C-alpha positions, 0 to 999 in steps of 0.5 A, spaced: 153 353 073 153 359 078 155 360 085 155 367 087 159 371 083 163 364 081 161 363 074 162 354 073 163 351 066 159 344 069 156 342 074 161 337 076 166 338 083 171 333 086 170 334 093 174 335 099 177 328 102 182 328 107 189 325 105 186 325 098 185 331 095 192 333 095 194 338 088 197 332 084 189 329 085 185 334 084 190 336 078 188 329 075 181 331 076 181 338 073 184 335 067 178 330 067 173 335 066 171 337 074 169 344 073 170 344 081 176 341 086 176 342 093 182 342 097 183 337 103 180 340 110 184 346 112 184 346 120 183 354 123 186 352 128 193 350 124 193 356 121 192 360 127 198 357 131 202 357 123 203 350 122 207 348 116 203 342 115 197 345 115 200 351 110 202 346 105 196 343 105 194 350 101 200 349 095 197 350 088 198 351 081 194 356 077 191 350 073 187 347 077 183 353 079 178 355 080 179 352 087 174 352 093 178 352 100 175 348 105 176 349 113 174 346 119 173 348 127 169 350 132 170 357 134 166 363 130 172 368 131 177 363 129 174 361 122 173 369 121 180 369 121 183 363 118 178 366 112 182 372 111 188 368 110 186 364 104 181 367 101 186 369 096 188 361 095 181 360 091 176 362 089 171 359 093 170 358 102 167 352 104 165 351 111 167 343 113 159 341 117 160 333 116 167 330 117 164 324 122 172 322 123 173 321 131 179 326 132 175 331 129 169 330 133 173 331 139 175 337 137 168 340 136 168 340 129 165 337 123 158 334 124 159 334 132 157 341 130 150 339 127 149 338 134 149 345 136 145 349 131 146 355 135 153 355 133 153 354 126 149 360 125 155 364 129 160 360 125 156 362 118 155 369 121 162 370 123 165 368 116 160 371 112 162 377 114 170 376 114 170 375 106 167 377 100 168 369 096 163 365 094 161 361 101 159 354 102 157 348 107 158 342 106 154 337 112 150 331 113 143 329 114 144 328 122 148 326 128 145 320 128 138 317 126 134 320 131 137 326 130 136 328 123 136 335 123 139 338 115 133 342 113 134 346 120 141 346 119 140 348 112 135 354 113 140 357 118 146 357 113 140 361 108 140 365 113 147 367 114 148 368 108 151 362 105 151 361 096 149 354 096 150 347 100 153 340 099 149 335 103 151 328 104 145 325 106 148 320 111 148 322 119 155 321 122 152 315 125 153 311 119 160 314 117 160 311 110 156 305 111 149 303 109 145 307 102 146 314 103 138 316 102 138 321 096 131 323 098 134 328 103 137 331 097 130 332 093 127 335 100 134 339 101 133 342 093 125 343 094 126 347 100 132 352 098 132 357 092 140 358 093 144 352 089 143 344 092 150 339 091 149 332 092 154 328 094 154 320 096 155 314 092 157 316 086 161 311 083 159 312 076 156 316 071 150 313 071 149 314 078 151 321 077 146 322 071 141 319 076 142 323 082 141 329 077 135 326 075 132 323 081 134 329 086 133 335 081 140 338 085 144 343 082 150 340 081 154 334 084 161 332 088 165 326 087 168 323 093 170 316 093 167 315 086 174 318 083 179 314 086 183 311 080 178 314 076 177 321 074 174 318 067 168 318 072 168 326 070 168 326 063 164 320 062 158 323 066 159 330 062 158 325 056 151 322 059 148 328 062 150 331 053 145 325 051 152 322 048 154 314 051 160 314 055 167 313 053 171 308 055 178 309 057 183 303 054 189 301 058 194 305 055 190 311 057 189 308 065 197 307 065 198 314 062 193 317 068 197 313 073 204 315 071 202 322 070 199 322 078 205 318 080 209 324 077 205 329 080 206 326 087 
């Protein structure tokens, strides 16, 4: 799996999740085979004001690299400045255009940006000029059912220089309800020449294998399916290699739970 200049061992990634994908979580997912792990979303405004809590989210260890750093904000120049501050923290920069949480939406960031394609273009252009690191975006299919515009946003992103795109095929209005429409990932893959990463409703190794088969995506990103279940990564890799998925014993589950506790 290749994203820009970054060569990865396999096509299974661990998603950025606020309050979840901290350093201990990322280390556990990395130890179970995730080729790329993502930080929690980092506020460009928090970096601008030098907030300690924001800086703490960048704590890392060599073991978890390659690491993707995800940023969010709504001002092109402030995001470009944020990239310059964090690009040495990871090997890839990701822009959050999909967070549906009200607090983020009120600031004009996250999936609120899907309503402003021109601003998306300005943001990606400014960030692309600010870094030579591989650059990706993670976004949703649209604001609501009546404004699904993921193909338009993807076209803009490609024109402005992103190296790969992650689609969670739900609208902002859906939040995490209903079912992710994987056919949108397939349509996106058919429309683009850059790598497409699929996300949404990956709760088992079988789900991961099925998403690859049904969408033709280049990689998958595991979000909620990794909660308490890092084995989903190695099990999926086994299925993709044509081998049966290995089930962890109770002793193995306990050992990893203790490891996670000690890391915290």
